[in-house]
mmCIF file of the N, C-alpha and C atoms, coordinates in Angstrom:
data_MODEL
# 
_entry.id   MODEL 
# 
loop_
_atom_site.group_PDB 
_atom_site.id 
_atom_site.type_symbol 
_atom_site.label_atom_id 
_atom_site.label_alt_id 
_atom_site.label_comp_id 
_atom_site.label_asym_id 
_atom_site.label_entity_id 
_atom_site.label_seq_id 
_atom_site.pdbx_PDB_ins_code 
_atom_site.Cartn_x 
_atom_site.Cartn_y 
_atom_site.Cartn_z 
_atom_site.occupancy 
_atom_site.B_iso_or_equiv 
_atom_site.pdbx_formal_charge 
_atom_site.auth_seq_id 
_atom_site.auth_comp_id 
_atom_site.auth_asym_id 
_atom_site.auth_atom_id 
_atom_site.pdbx_PDB_model_num 
ATOM 1   N N  . MET A 1 1  ? 130.924 64.025 119.652 1.00 0.00 ? 1  MET A N  1 
ATOM 2   C CA . MET A 1 1  ? 130.242 63.125 118.904 1.00 0.00 ? 1  MET A CA 1 
ATOM 3   C C  . MET A 1 1  ? 130.432 61.796 119.007 1.00 0.00 ? 1  MET A C  1 
ATOM 4   N N  . PRO A 1 2  ? 129.645 60.796 119.274 1.00 0.00 ? 2  PRO A N  1 
ATOM 5   C CA . PRO A 1 2  ? 129.867 59.276 119.318 1.00 0.00 ? 2  PRO A CA 1 
ATOM 6   C C  . PRO A 1 2  ? 130.105 58.964 117.850 1.00 0.00 ? 2  PRO A C  1 
ATOM 7   N N  . LYS A 1 3  ? 130.873 57.915 117.644 1.00 0.00 ? 3  LYS A N  1 
ATOM 8   C CA . LYS A 1 3  ? 131.199 57.146 116.290 1.00 0.00 ? 3  LYS A CA 1 
ATOM 9   C C  . LYS A 1 3  ? 129.924 56.305 116.049 1.00 0.00 ? 3  LYS A C  1 
ATOM 10  N N  . SER A 1 4  ? 129.614 56.241 115.044 1.00 0.00 ? 4  SER A N  1 
ATOM 11  C CA . SER A 1 4  ? 128.684 55.325 114.442 1.00 0.00 ? 4  SER A CA 1 
ATOM 12  C C  . SER A 1 4  ? 129.253 53.852 114.271 1.00 0.00 ? 4  SER A C  1 
ATOM 13  N N  . PRO A 1 5  ? 128.570 52.875 114.831 1.00 0.00 ? 5  PRO A N  1 
ATOM 14  C CA . PRO A 1 5  ? 129.193 51.435 114.658 1.00 0.00 ? 5  PRO A CA 1 
ATOM 15  C C  . PRO A 1 5  ? 129.387 50.990 113.081 1.00 0.00 ? 5  PRO A C  1 
ATOM 16  N N  . ILE A 1 6  ? 130.420 50.503 112.871 1.00 0.00 ? 6  ILE A N  1 
ATOM 17  C CA . ILE A 1 6  ? 130.724 49.907 111.713 1.00 0.00 ? 6  ILE A CA 1 
ATOM 18  C C  . ILE A 1 6  ? 129.953 48.687 111.308 1.00 0.00 ? 6  ILE A C  1 
ATOM 19  N N  . ARG A 1 7  ? 129.403 48.382 110.247 1.00 0.00 ? 7  ARG A N  1 
ATOM 20  C CA . ARG A 1 7  ? 128.839 47.367 109.565 1.00 0.00 ? 7  ARG A CA 1 
ATOM 21  C C  . ARG A 1 7  ? 129.378 46.590 108.677 1.00 0.00 ? 7  ARG A C  1 
ATOM 22  N N  . LYS A 1 8  ? 129.228 45.416 109.145 1.00 0.00 ? 8  LYS A N  1 
ATOM 23  C CA . LYS A 1 8  ? 130.131 44.523 107.924 1.00 0.00 ? 8  LYS A CA 1 
ATOM 24  C C  . LYS A 1 8  ? 129.320 43.890 107.014 1.00 0.00 ? 8  LYS A C  1 
ATOM 25  N N  . LYS A 1 9  ? 129.738 44.193 105.657 1.00 0.00 ? 9  LYS A N  1 
ATOM 26  C CA . LYS A 1 9  ? 128.789 43.565 104.609 1.00 0.00 ? 9  LYS A CA 1 
ATOM 27  C C  . LYS A 1 9  ? 129.046 42.234 104.355 1.00 0.00 ? 9  LYS A C  1 
ATOM 28  N N  . GLU A 1 10 ? 127.692 41.396 104.067 1.00 0.00 ? 10 GLU A N  1 
ATOM 29  C CA . GLU A 1 10 ? 128.066 40.160 103.793 1.00 0.00 ? 10 GLU A CA 1 
ATOM 30  C C  . GLU A 1 10 ? 128.334 40.010 102.266 1.00 0.00 ? 10 GLU A C  1 
ATOM 31  N N  . LYS A 1 11 ? 129.257 38.739 102.145 1.00 0.00 ? 11 LYS A N  1 
ATOM 32  C CA . LYS A 1 11 ? 129.567 38.266 100.902 1.00 0.00 ? 11 LYS A CA 1 
ATOM 33  C C  . LYS A 1 11 ? 128.546 38.058 99.836  1.00 0.00 ? 11 LYS A C  1 
ATOM 34  N N  . ALA A 1 12 ? 128.253 38.395 98.745  1.00 0.00 ? 12 ALA A N  1 
ATOM 35  C CA . ALA A 1 12 ? 127.586 38.296 97.675  1.00 0.00 ? 12 ALA A CA 1 
ATOM 36  C C  . ALA A 1 12 ? 127.592 36.407 97.314  1.00 0.00 ? 12 ALA A C  1 
ATOM 37  N N  . TYR A 1 13 ? 126.503 35.994 97.424  1.00 0.00 ? 13 TYR A N  1 
ATOM 38  C CA . TYR A 1 13 ? 126.376 34.378 97.057  1.00 0.00 ? 13 TYR A CA 1 
ATOM 39  C C  . TYR A 1 13 ? 126.412 34.378 95.583  1.00 0.00 ? 13 TYR A C  1 
ATOM 40  N N  . ILE A 1 14 ? 127.504 33.489 95.297  1.00 0.00 ? 14 ILE A N  1 
ATOM 41  C CA . ILE A 1 14 ? 127.642 32.939 94.079  1.00 0.00 ? 14 ILE A CA 1 
ATOM 42  C C  . ILE A 1 14 ? 127.474 31.481 93.731  1.00 0.00 ? 14 ILE A C  1 
ATOM 43  N N  . PRO A 1 15 ? 126.480 31.195 93.013  1.00 0.00 ? 15 PRO A N  1 
ATOM 44  C CA . PRO A 1 15 ? 126.233 29.798 92.692  1.00 0.00 ? 15 PRO A CA 1 
ATOM 45  C C  . PRO A 1 15 ? 127.404 28.909 92.102  1.00 0.00 ? 15 PRO A C  1 
ATOM 46  N N  . GLU A 1 16 ? 127.679 27.557 92.559  1.00 0.00 ? 16 GLU A N  1 
ATOM 47  C CA . GLU A 1 16 ? 128.660 26.990 92.073  1.00 0.00 ? 16 GLU A CA 1 
ATOM 48  C C  . GLU A 1 16 ? 128.817 26.805 90.706  1.00 0.00 ? 16 GLU A C  1 
ATOM 49  N N  . ALA A 1 17 ? 127.663 26.659 90.115  1.00 0.00 ? 17 ALA A N  1 
ATOM 50  C CA . ALA A 1 17 ? 127.742 26.542 88.446  1.00 0.00 ? 17 ALA A CA 1 
ATOM 51  C C  . ALA A 1 17 ? 128.263 27.745 87.884  1.00 0.00 ? 17 ALA A C  1 
ATOM 52  N N  . VAL A 1 18 ? 127.930 28.913 88.580  1.00 0.00 ? 18 VAL A N  1 
ATOM 53  C CA . VAL A 1 18 ? 128.301 30.040 87.797  1.00 0.00 ? 18 VAL A CA 1 
ATOM 54  C C  . VAL A 1 18 ? 129.810 30.432 88.213  1.00 0.00 ? 18 VAL A C  1 
ATOM 55  N N  . ALA A 1 19 ? 130.134 30.051 89.611  1.00 0.00 ? 19 ALA A N  1 
ATOM 56  C CA . ALA A 1 19 ? 131.629 30.406 89.925  1.00 0.00 ? 19 ALA A CA 1 
ATOM 57  C C  . ALA A 1 19 ? 132.544 29.281 89.216  1.00 0.00 ? 19 ALA A C  1 
ATOM 58  N N  . HIS A 1 20 ? 132.209 28.164 88.618  1.00 0.00 ? 20 HIS A N  1 
ATOM 59  C CA . HIS A 1 20 ? 133.101 27.618 88.146  1.00 0.00 ? 20 HIS A CA 1 
ATOM 60  C C  . HIS A 1 20 ? 132.724 27.193 86.566  1.00 0.00 ? 20 HIS A C  1 
ATOM 61  N N  . ALA A 1 21 ? 131.991 28.077 85.845  1.00 0.00 ? 21 ALA A N  1 
ATOM 62  C CA . ALA A 1 21 ? 131.545 28.041 84.734  1.00 0.00 ? 21 ALA A CA 1 
ATOM 63  C C  . ALA A 1 21 ? 132.977 27.929 83.522  1.00 0.00 ? 21 ALA A C  1 
ATOM 64  N N  . ALA A 1 22 ? 132.750 27.264 82.470  1.00 0.00 ? 22 ALA A N  1 
ATOM 65  C CA . ALA A 1 22 ? 133.960 27.448 81.536  1.00 0.00 ? 22 ALA A CA 1 
ATOM 66  C C  . ALA A 1 22 ? 134.179 28.908 80.893  1.00 0.00 ? 22 ALA A C  1 
ATOM 67  N N  . PRO A 1 23 ? 135.215 29.539 80.921  1.00 0.00 ? 23 PRO A N  1 
ATOM 68  C CA . PRO A 1 23 ? 135.470 30.880 80.287  1.00 0.00 ? 23 PRO A CA 1 
ATOM 69  C C  . PRO A 1 23 ? 134.915 30.725 78.795  1.00 0.00 ? 23 PRO A C  1 
ATOM 70  N N  . VAL A 1 24 ? 134.459 31.719 78.484  1.00 0.00 ? 24 VAL A N  1 
ATOM 71  C CA . VAL A 1 24 ? 134.131 32.224 76.959  1.00 0.00 ? 24 VAL A CA 1 
ATOM 72  C C  . VAL A 1 24 ? 135.213 32.519 76.054  1.00 0.00 ? 24 VAL A C  1 
ATOM 73  N N  . PRO A 1 25 ? 135.387 31.836 75.017  1.00 0.00 ? 25 PRO A N  1 
ATOM 74  C CA . PRO A 1 25 ? 136.526 32.146 74.171  1.00 0.00 ? 25 PRO A CA 1 
ATOM 75  C C  . PRO A 1 25 ? 136.724 33.601 73.857  1.00 0.00 ? 25 PRO A C  1 
ATOM 76  N N  . GLU A 1 26 ? 137.701 34.035 74.010  1.00 0.00 ? 26 GLU A N  1 
ATOM 77  C CA . GLU A 1 26 ? 138.179 35.481 73.777  1.00 0.00 ? 26 GLU A CA 1 
ATOM 78  C C  . GLU A 1 26 ? 138.142 35.858 72.194  1.00 0.00 ? 26 GLU A C  1 
ATOM 79  N N  . GLU A 1 27 ? 138.558 34.761 71.278  1.00 0.00 ? 27 GLU A N  1 
ATOM 80  C CA . GLU A 1 27 ? 138.999 35.241 70.056  1.00 0.00 ? 27 GLU A CA 1 
ATOM 81  C C  . GLU A 1 27 ? 138.079 34.111 69.151  1.00 0.00 ? 27 GLU A C  1 
ATOM 82  N N  . SER A 1 28 ? 137.746 34.790 67.891  1.00 0.00 ? 28 SER A N  1 
ATOM 83  C CA . SER A 1 28 ? 137.010 33.978 66.964  1.00 0.00 ? 28 SER A CA 1 
ATOM 84  C C  . SER A 1 28 ? 138.319 33.008 66.465  1.00 0.00 ? 28 SER A C  1 
ATOM 85  N N  . PRO A 1 29 ? 137.749 31.997 65.662  1.00 0.00 ? 29 PRO A N  1 
ATOM 86  C CA . PRO A 1 29 ? 138.457 30.731 64.937  1.00 0.00 ? 29 PRO A CA 1 
ATOM 87  C C  . PRO A 1 29 ? 139.062 31.537 63.661  1.00 0.00 ? 29 PRO A C  1 
ATOM 88  N N  . LYS A 1 30 ? 140.206 31.210 63.517  1.00 0.00 ? 30 LYS A N  1 
ATOM 89  C CA . LYS A 1 30 ? 140.700 31.767 62.257  1.00 0.00 ? 30 LYS A CA 1 
ATOM 90  C C  . LYS A 1 30 ? 140.295 31.816 60.996  1.00 0.00 ? 30 LYS A C  1 
ATOM 91  N N  . TRP A 1 31 ? 139.259 30.715 60.778  1.00 0.00 ? 31 TRP A N  1 
ATOM 92  C CA . TRP A 1 31 ? 138.535 30.716 59.489  1.00 0.00 ? 31 TRP A CA 1 
ATOM 93  C C  . TRP A 1 31 ? 137.463 31.492 59.326  1.00 0.00 ? 31 TRP A C  1 
ATOM 94  N N  . LEU A 1 32 ? 137.008 31.941 60.349  1.00 0.00 ? 32 LEU A N  1 
ATOM 95  C CA . LEU A 1 32 ? 135.760 32.488 60.437  1.00 0.00 ? 32 LEU A CA 1 
ATOM 96  C C  . LEU A 1 32 ? 135.695 33.767 59.588  1.00 0.00 ? 32 LEU A C  1 
ATOM 97  N N  . ALA A 1 33 ? 136.789 34.760 59.675  1.00 0.00 ? 33 ALA A N  1 
ATOM 98  C CA . ALA A 1 33 ? 136.372 35.990 58.856  1.00 0.00 ? 33 ALA A CA 1 
ATOM 99  C C  . ALA A 1 33 ? 136.769 35.658 57.280  1.00 0.00 ? 33 ALA A C  1 
ATOM 100 N N  . PRO A 1 34 ? 137.666 34.780 57.077  1.00 0.00 ? 34 PRO A N  1 
ATOM 101 C CA . PRO A 1 34 ? 137.718 34.629 55.457  1.00 0.00 ? 34 PRO A CA 1 
ATOM 102 C C  . PRO A 1 34 ? 136.398 33.882 55.004  1.00 0.00 ? 34 PRO A C  1 
ATOM 103 N N  . ALA A 1 35 ? 135.875 32.895 55.559  1.00 0.00 ? 35 ALA A N  1 
ATOM 104 C CA . ALA A 1 35 ? 134.652 32.265 55.339  1.00 0.00 ? 35 ALA A CA 1 
ATOM 105 C C  . ALA A 1 35 ? 133.565 33.275 55.231  1.00 0.00 ? 35 ALA A C  1 
ATOM 106 N N  . MET A 1 36 ? 133.185 34.157 56.266  1.00 0.00 ? 36 MET A N  1 
ATOM 107 C CA . MET A 1 36 ? 132.423 35.233 56.046  1.00 0.00 ? 36 MET A CA 1 
ATOM 108 C C  . MET A 1 36 ? 132.481 36.210 54.893  1.00 0.00 ? 36 MET A C  1 
ATOM 109 N N  . VAL A 1 37 ? 133.496 36.402 54.560  1.00 0.00 ? 37 VAL A N  1 
ATOM 110 C CA . VAL A 1 37 ? 133.921 37.506 53.698  1.00 0.00 ? 37 VAL A CA 1 
ATOM 111 C C  . VAL A 1 37 ? 133.771 36.887 52.279  1.00 0.00 ? 37 VAL A C  1 
ATOM 112 N N  . THR A 1 38 ? 134.053 35.511 52.356  1.00 0.00 ? 38 THR A N  1 
ATOM 113 C CA . THR A 1 38 ? 134.003 34.752 50.927  1.00 0.00 ? 38 THR A CA 1 
ATOM 114 C C  . THR A 1 38 ? 132.494 34.608 50.770  1.00 0.00 ? 38 THR A C  1 
ATOM 115 N N  . ALA A 1 39 ? 131.552 34.173 51.763  1.00 0.00 ? 39 ALA A N  1 
ATOM 116 C CA . ALA A 1 39 ? 130.269 34.266 51.290  1.00 0.00 ? 39 ALA A CA 1 
ATOM 117 C C  . ALA A 1 39 ? 129.607 35.441 51.009  1.00 0.00 ? 39 ALA A C  1 
ATOM 118 N N  . PHE A 1 40 ? 129.914 36.422 51.561  1.00 0.00 ? 40 PHE A N  1 
ATOM 119 C CA . PHE A 1 40 ? 129.080 37.622 51.218  1.00 0.00 ? 40 PHE A CA 1 
ATOM 120 C C  . PHE A 1 40 ? 129.694 38.047 49.559  1.00 0.00 ? 40 PHE A C  1 
ATOM 121 N N  . ILE A 1 41 ? 130.847 37.702 49.408  1.00 0.00 ? 41 ILE A N  1 
ATOM 122 C CA . ILE A 1 41 ? 131.356 38.375 47.986  1.00 0.00 ? 41 ILE A CA 1 
ATOM 123 C C  . ILE A 1 41 ? 130.729 37.316 47.084  1.00 0.00 ? 41 ILE A C  1 
ATOM 124 N N  . LEU A 1 42 ? 130.664 36.037 47.283  1.00 0.00 ? 42 LEU A N  1 
ATOM 125 C CA . LEU A 1 42 ? 130.124 35.154 46.167  1.00 0.00 ? 42 LEU A CA 1 
ATOM 126 C C  . LEU A 1 42 ? 128.514 35.441 46.063  1.00 0.00 ? 42 LEU A C  1 
ATOM 127 N N  . GLY A 1 43 ? 127.985 35.838 47.232  1.00 0.00 ? 43 GLY A N  1 
ATOM 128 C CA . GLY A 1 43 ? 126.541 36.056 47.011  1.00 0.00 ? 43 GLY A CA 1 
ATOM 129 C C  . GLY A 1 43 ? 126.441 37.537 46.258  1.00 0.00 ? 43 GLY A C  1 
ATOM 130 N N  . LEU A 1 44 ? 127.152 38.431 46.480  1.00 0.00 ? 44 LEU A N  1 
ATOM 131 C CA . LEU A 1 44 ? 127.303 39.561 45.635  1.00 0.00 ? 44 LEU A CA 1 
ATOM 132 C C  . LEU A 1 44 ? 127.530 39.550 44.270  1.00 0.00 ? 44 LEU A C  1 
ATOM 133 N N  . ILE A 1 45 ? 128.504 38.630 43.736  1.00 0.00 ? 45 ILE A N  1 
ATOM 134 C CA . ILE A 1 45 ? 128.885 38.238 42.441  1.00 0.00 ? 45 ILE A CA 1 
ATOM 135 C C  . ILE A 1 45 ? 127.714 37.388 41.983  1.00 0.00 ? 45 ILE A C  1 
ATOM 136 N N  . TRP A 1 46 ? 127.144 36.407 42.483  1.00 0.00 ? 46 TRP A N  1 
ATOM 137 C CA . TRP A 1 46 ? 126.098 35.815 42.160  1.00 0.00 ? 46 TRP A CA 1 
ATOM 138 C C  . TRP A 1 46 ? 125.057 36.565 41.552  1.00 0.00 ? 46 TRP A C  1 
ATOM 139 N N  . ILE A 1 47 ? 124.737 37.491 42.319  1.00 0.00 ? 47 ILE A N  1 
ATOM 140 C CA . ILE A 1 47 ? 123.471 38.573 41.932  1.00 0.00 ? 47 ILE A CA 1 
ATOM 141 C C  . ILE A 1 47 ? 123.868 39.429 40.912  1.00 0.00 ? 47 ILE A C  1 
ATOM 142 N N  . VAL A 1 48 ? 124.959 39.908 40.783  1.00 0.00 ? 48 VAL A N  1 
ATOM 143 C CA . VAL A 1 48 ? 125.417 40.909 39.826  1.00 0.00 ? 48 VAL A CA 1 
ATOM 144 C C  . VAL A 1 48 ? 125.396 40.002 38.466  1.00 0.00 ? 48 VAL A C  1 
ATOM 145 N N  . ILE A 1 49 ? 125.914 38.864 38.410  1.00 0.00 ? 49 ILE A N  1 
ATOM 146 C CA . ILE A 1 49 ? 125.849 37.925 37.329  1.00 0.00 ? 49 ILE A CA 1 
ATOM 147 C C  . ILE A 1 49 ? 124.643 37.820 37.047  1.00 0.00 ? 49 ILE A C  1 
ATOM 148 N N  . PHE A 1 50 ? 123.747 37.513 37.733  1.00 0.00 ? 50 PHE A N  1 
ATOM 149 C CA . PHE A 1 50 ? 122.420 37.268 37.248  1.00 0.00 ? 50 PHE A CA 1 
ATOM 150 C C  . PHE A 1 50 ? 121.687 38.482 36.466  1.00 0.00 ? 50 PHE A C  1 
ATOM 151 N N  . TYR A 1 51 ? 121.920 39.647 37.104  1.00 0.00 ? 51 TYR A N  1 
ATOM 152 C CA . TYR A 1 51 ? 121.309 40.666 36.663  1.00 0.00 ? 51 TYR A CA 1 
ATOM 153 C C  . TYR A 1 51 ? 122.000 41.245 35.215  1.00 0.00 ? 51 TYR A C  1 
ATOM 154 N N  . VAL A 1 52 ? 123.376 41.131 35.325  1.00 0.00 ? 52 VAL A N  1 
ATOM 155 C CA . VAL A 1 52 ? 124.229 41.428 33.951  1.00 0.00 ? 52 VAL A CA 1 
ATOM 156 C C  . VAL A 1 52 ? 123.958 40.633 32.733  1.00 0.00 ? 52 VAL A C  1 
ATOM 157 N N  . SER A 1 53 ? 123.547 39.304 33.047  1.00 0.00 ? 53 SER A N  1 
ATOM 158 C CA . SER A 1 53 ? 123.272 38.402 31.885  1.00 0.00 ? 53 SER A CA 1 
ATOM 159 C C  . SER A 1 53 ? 121.673 38.348 31.847  1.00 0.00 ? 53 SER A C  1 
ATOM 160 N N  . ALA A 1 54 ? 121.118 39.349 32.143  1.00 0.00 ? 54 ALA A N  1 
ATOM 161 C CA . ALA A 1 54 ? 119.495 39.560 31.845  1.00 0.00 ? 54 ALA A CA 1 
ATOM 162 C C  . ALA A 1 54 ? 119.181 38.231 32.262  1.00 0.00 ? 54 ALA A C  1 
ATOM 163 N N  . THR A 1 55 ? 119.267 37.680 33.451  1.00 0.00 ? 55 THR A N  1 
ATOM 164 C CA . THR A 1 55 ? 118.567 36.810 34.068  1.00 0.00 ? 55 THR A CA 1 
ATOM 165 C C  . THR A 1 55 ? 118.749 35.134 33.199  1.00 0.00 ? 55 THR A C  1 
ATOM 166 N N  . ALA A 1 56 ? 119.718 35.173 32.874  1.00 0.00 ? 56 ALA A N  1 
ATOM 167 C CA . ALA A 1 56 ? 120.079 33.829 32.127  1.00 0.00 ? 56 ALA A CA 1 
ATOM 168 C C  . ALA A 1 56 ? 121.117 32.861 32.826  1.00 0.00 ? 56 ALA A C  1 
ATOM 169 N N  . TYR A 1 57 ? 122.086 33.731 33.552  1.00 0.00 ? 57 TYR A N  1 
ATOM 170 C CA . TYR A 1 57 ? 123.264 32.683 34.248  1.00 0.00 ? 57 TYR A CA 1 
ATOM 171 C C  . TYR A 1 57 ? 122.934 33.343 35.722  1.00 0.00 ? 57 TYR A C  1 
ATOM 172 N N  . PRO A 1 58 ? 123.685 32.576 36.532  1.00 0.00 ? 58 PRO A N  1 
ATOM 173 C CA . PRO A 1 58 ? 124.757 31.663 36.666  1.00 0.00 ? 58 PRO A CA 1 
ATOM 174 C C  . PRO A 1 58 ? 124.156 30.199 36.413  1.00 0.00 ? 58 PRO A C  1 
ATOM 175 N N  . ILE A 1 59 ? 122.979 30.042 36.636  1.00 0.00 ? 59 ILE A N  1 
ATOM 176 C CA . ILE A 1 59 ? 122.591 28.591 36.359  1.00 0.00 ? 59 ILE A CA 1 
ATOM 177 C C  . ILE A 1 59 ? 121.315 29.014 35.575  1.00 0.00 ? 59 ILE A C  1 
ATOM 178 N N  . PRO A 1 60 ? 121.274 28.517 34.213  1.00 0.00 ? 60 PRO A N  1 
ATOM 179 C CA . PRO A 1 60 ? 120.175 28.978 33.524  1.00 0.00 ? 60 PRO A CA 1 
ATOM 180 C C  . PRO A 1 60 ? 118.988 28.077 33.726  1.00 0.00 ? 60 PRO A C  1 
ATOM 181 N N  . GLY A 1 61 ? 118.954 27.215 34.115  1.00 0.00 ? 61 GLY A N  1 
ATOM 182 C CA . GLY A 1 61 ? 117.611 26.405 34.386  1.00 0.00 ? 61 GLY A CA 1 
ATOM 183 C C  . GLY A 1 61 ? 116.763 27.025 35.558  1.00 0.00 ? 61 GLY A C  1 
ATOM 184 N N  . ILE A 1 62 ? 117.090 27.686 36.431  1.00 0.00 ? 62 ILE A N  1 
ATOM 185 C CA . ILE A 1 62 ? 116.222 28.014 37.768  1.00 0.00 ? 62 ILE A CA 1 
ATOM 186 C C  . ILE A 1 62 ? 115.683 29.148 37.772  1.00 0.00 ? 62 ILE A C  1 
ATOM 187 N N  . GLY A 1 63 ? 116.148 30.134 36.779  1.00 0.00 ? 63 GLY A N  1 
ATOM 188 C CA . GLY A 1 63 ? 115.581 31.186 36.564  1.00 0.00 ? 63 GLY A CA 1 
ATOM 189 C C  . GLY A 1 63 ? 115.772 32.404 37.709  1.00 0.00 ? 63 GLY A C  1 
ATOM 190 N N  . ALA A 1 64 ? 114.497 32.910 38.224  1.00 0.00 ? 64 ALA A N  1 
ATOM 191 C CA . ALA A 1 64 ? 114.855 33.939 39.279  1.00 0.00 ? 64 ALA A CA 1 
ATOM 192 C C  . ALA A 1 64 ? 115.014 33.025 40.625  1.00 0.00 ? 64 ALA A C  1 
ATOM 193 N N  . TRP A 1 65 ? 115.125 31.931 40.720  1.00 0.00 ? 65 TRP A N  1 
ATOM 194 C CA . TRP A 1 65 ? 115.631 31.158 42.058  1.00 0.00 ? 65 TRP A CA 1 
ATOM 195 C C  . TRP A 1 65 ? 117.187 31.385 42.127  1.00 0.00 ? 65 TRP A C  1 
ATOM 196 N N  . ASN A 1 66 ? 117.687 32.002 41.370  1.00 0.00 ? 66 ASN A N  1 
ATOM 197 C CA . ASN A 1 66 ? 119.176 32.553 40.922  1.00 0.00 ? 66 ASN A CA 1 
ATOM 198 C C  . ASN A 1 66 ? 119.319 33.579 42.419  1.00 0.00 ? 66 ASN A C  1 
ATOM 199 N N  . MET A 1 67 ? 118.215 34.608 42.338  1.00 0.00 ? 67 MET A N  1 
ATOM 200 C CA . MET A 1 67 ? 118.394 35.423 43.377  1.00 0.00 ? 67 MET A CA 1 
ATOM 201 C C  . MET A 1 67 ? 118.277 34.745 44.925  1.00 0.00 ? 67 MET A C  1 
ATOM 202 N N  . VAL A 1 68 ? 117.417 33.873 45.004  1.00 0.00 ? 68 VAL A N  1 
ATOM 203 C CA . VAL A 1 68 ? 117.669 33.009 46.270  1.00 0.00 ? 68 VAL A CA 1 
ATOM 204 C C  . VAL A 1 68 ? 118.679 32.551 46.657  1.00 0.00 ? 68 VAL A C  1 
ATOM 205 N N  . VAL A 1 69 ? 119.380 31.936 45.565  1.00 0.00 ? 69 VAL A N  1 
ATOM 206 C CA . VAL A 1 69 ? 120.663 31.363 45.906  1.00 0.00 ? 69 VAL A CA 1 
ATOM 207 C C  . VAL A 1 69 ? 121.752 32.424 46.359  1.00 0.00 ? 69 VAL A C  1 
ATOM 208 N N  . GLY A 1 70 ? 121.656 33.752 45.505  1.00 0.00 ? 70 GLY A N  1 
ATOM 209 C CA . GLY A 1 70 ? 122.966 34.857 45.861  1.00 0.00 ? 70 GLY A CA 1 
ATOM 210 C C  . GLY A 1 70 ? 122.400 35.353 47.346  1.00 0.00 ? 70 GLY A C  1 
ATOM 211 N N  . PHE A 1 71 ? 121.247 35.369 47.637  1.00 0.00 ? 71 PHE A N  1 
ATOM 212 C CA . PHE A 1 71 ? 120.746 35.685 49.227  1.00 0.00 ? 71 PHE A CA 1 
ATOM 213 C C  . PHE A 1 71 ? 121.040 34.822 49.967  1.00 0.00 ? 71 PHE A C  1 
ATOM 214 N N  . GLY A 1 72 ? 121.037 33.363 49.807  1.00 0.00 ? 72 GLY A N  1 
ATOM 215 C CA . GLY A 1 72 ? 121.538 32.490 50.540  1.00 0.00 ? 72 GLY A CA 1 
ATOM 216 C C  . GLY A 1 72 ? 122.910 32.365 50.901  1.00 0.00 ? 72 GLY A C  1 
ATOM 217 N N  . PHE A 1 73 ? 123.654 32.962 50.210  1.00 0.00 ? 73 PHE A N  1 
ATOM 218 C CA . PHE A 1 73 ? 125.146 32.882 50.248  1.00 0.00 ? 73 PHE A CA 1 
ATOM 219 C C  . PHE A 1 73 ? 125.402 34.177 51.433  1.00 0.00 ? 73 PHE A C  1 
ATOM 220 N N  . ILE A 1 74 ? 124.602 35.177 51.144  1.00 0.00 ? 74 ILE A N  1 
ATOM 221 C CA . ILE A 1 74 ? 124.939 36.381 52.081  1.00 0.00 ? 74 ILE A CA 1 
ATOM 222 C C  . ILE A 1 74 ? 124.261 36.099 53.208  1.00 0.00 ? 74 ILE A C  1 
ATOM 223 N N  . ALA A 1 75 ? 122.891 35.499 53.161  1.00 0.00 ? 75 ALA A N  1 
ATOM 224 C CA . ALA A 1 75 ? 122.687 34.939 54.565  1.00 0.00 ? 75 ALA A CA 1 
ATOM 225 C C  . ALA A 1 75 ? 123.654 33.997 55.481  1.00 0.00 ? 75 ALA A C  1 
ATOM 226 N N  . VAL A 1 76 ? 124.158 33.473 54.811  1.00 0.00 ? 76 VAL A N  1 
ATOM 227 C CA . VAL A 1 76 ? 125.365 32.510 55.477  1.00 0.00 ? 76 VAL A CA 1 
ATOM 228 C C  . VAL A 1 76 ? 126.466 33.454 56.000  1.00 0.00 ? 76 VAL A C  1 
ATOM 229 N N  . GLY A 1 77 ? 127.091 34.245 55.244  1.00 0.00 ? 77 GLY A N  1 
ATOM 230 C CA . GLY A 1 77 ? 127.793 35.584 55.684  1.00 0.00 ? 77 GLY A CA 1 
ATOM 231 C C  . GLY A 1 77 ? 127.390 36.001 56.794  1.00 0.00 ? 77 GLY A C  1 
ATOM 232 N N  . PHE A 1 78 ? 126.044 36.682 56.952  1.00 0.00 ? 78 PHE A N  1 
ATOM 233 C CA . PHE A 1 78 ? 125.550 37.220 58.142  1.00 0.00 ? 78 PHE A CA 1 
ATOM 234 C C  . PHE A 1 78 ? 125.466 36.197 59.369  1.00 0.00 ? 78 PHE A C  1 
ATOM 235 N N  . SER A 1 79 ? 125.169 35.021 59.075  1.00 0.00 ? 79 SER A N  1 
ATOM 236 C CA . SER A 1 79 ? 125.079 34.125 60.233  1.00 0.00 ? 79 SER A CA 1 
ATOM 237 C C  . SER A 1 79 ? 126.329 33.869 60.733  1.00 0.00 ? 79 SER A C  1 
ATOM 238 N N  . LEU A 1 80 ? 127.655 33.827 59.972  1.00 0.00 ? 80 LEU A N  1 
ATOM 239 C CA . LEU A 1 80 ? 128.934 33.664 60.409  1.00 0.00 ? 80 LEU A CA 1 
ATOM 240 C C  . LEU A 1 80 ? 129.315 35.096 60.994  1.00 0.00 ? 80 LEU A C  1 
ATOM 241 N N  . ALA A 1 81 ? 128.770 36.165 60.587  1.00 0.00 ? 81 ALA A N  1 
ATOM 242 C CA . ALA A 1 81 ? 129.209 37.444 61.117  1.00 0.00 ? 81 ALA A CA 1 
ATOM 243 C C  . ALA A 1 81 ? 128.728 37.569 62.828  1.00 0.00 ? 81 ALA A C  1 
ATOM 244 N N  . THR A 1 82 ? 127.826 36.602 63.198  1.00 0.00 ? 82 THR A N  1 
ATOM 245 C CA . THR A 1 82 ? 127.096 36.906 64.353  1.00 0.00 ? 82 THR A CA 1 
ATOM 246 C C  . THR A 1 82 ? 128.173 36.263 65.257  1.00 0.00 ? 82 THR A C  1 
ATOM 247 N N  . ARG A 1 83 ? 129.106 35.309 64.964  1.00 0.00 ? 83 ARG A N  1 
ATOM 248 C CA . ARG A 1 83 ? 129.898 34.328 65.721  1.00 0.00 ? 83 ARG A CA 1 
ATOM 249 C C  . ARG A 1 83 ? 131.195 35.046 65.830  1.00 0.00 ? 83 ARG A C  1 
ATOM 250 N N  . TRP A 1 84 ? 131.432 36.153 65.164  1.00 0.00 ? 84 TRP A N  1 
ATOM 251 C CA . TRP A 1 84 ? 132.691 36.846 65.074  1.00 0.00 ? 84 TRP A CA 1 
ATOM 252 C C  . TRP A 1 84 ? 133.005 37.788 66.136  1.00 0.00 ? 84 TRP A C  1 
ATOM 253 N N  . ARG A 1 85 ? 134.080 37.715 66.936  1.00 0.00 ? 85 ARG A N  1 
ATOM 254 C CA . ARG A 1 85 ? 134.588 38.516 68.227  1.00 0.00 ? 85 ARG A CA 1 
ATOM 255 C C  . ARG A 1 85 ? 135.507 39.506 67.737  1.00 0.00 ? 85 ARG A C  1 
# 
């Protein structure tokens, strides 16, 4: 039985911009995890103080907007969590 001819594969084309792209950093910055955890805990404590004080504290003048401030800290924590590797 005759041997079939061997085909040579063409090399895949890689654009220059992709071939020499900057490497993605492997590690997150050292400050990221502590800042993320601090934002989560600060938001949680803010909301707990708001409920325990019968909506009088942490800032008495803004009333229910204290919930927005607490959830704002938690949102900052989540936005930092998206950058964590």
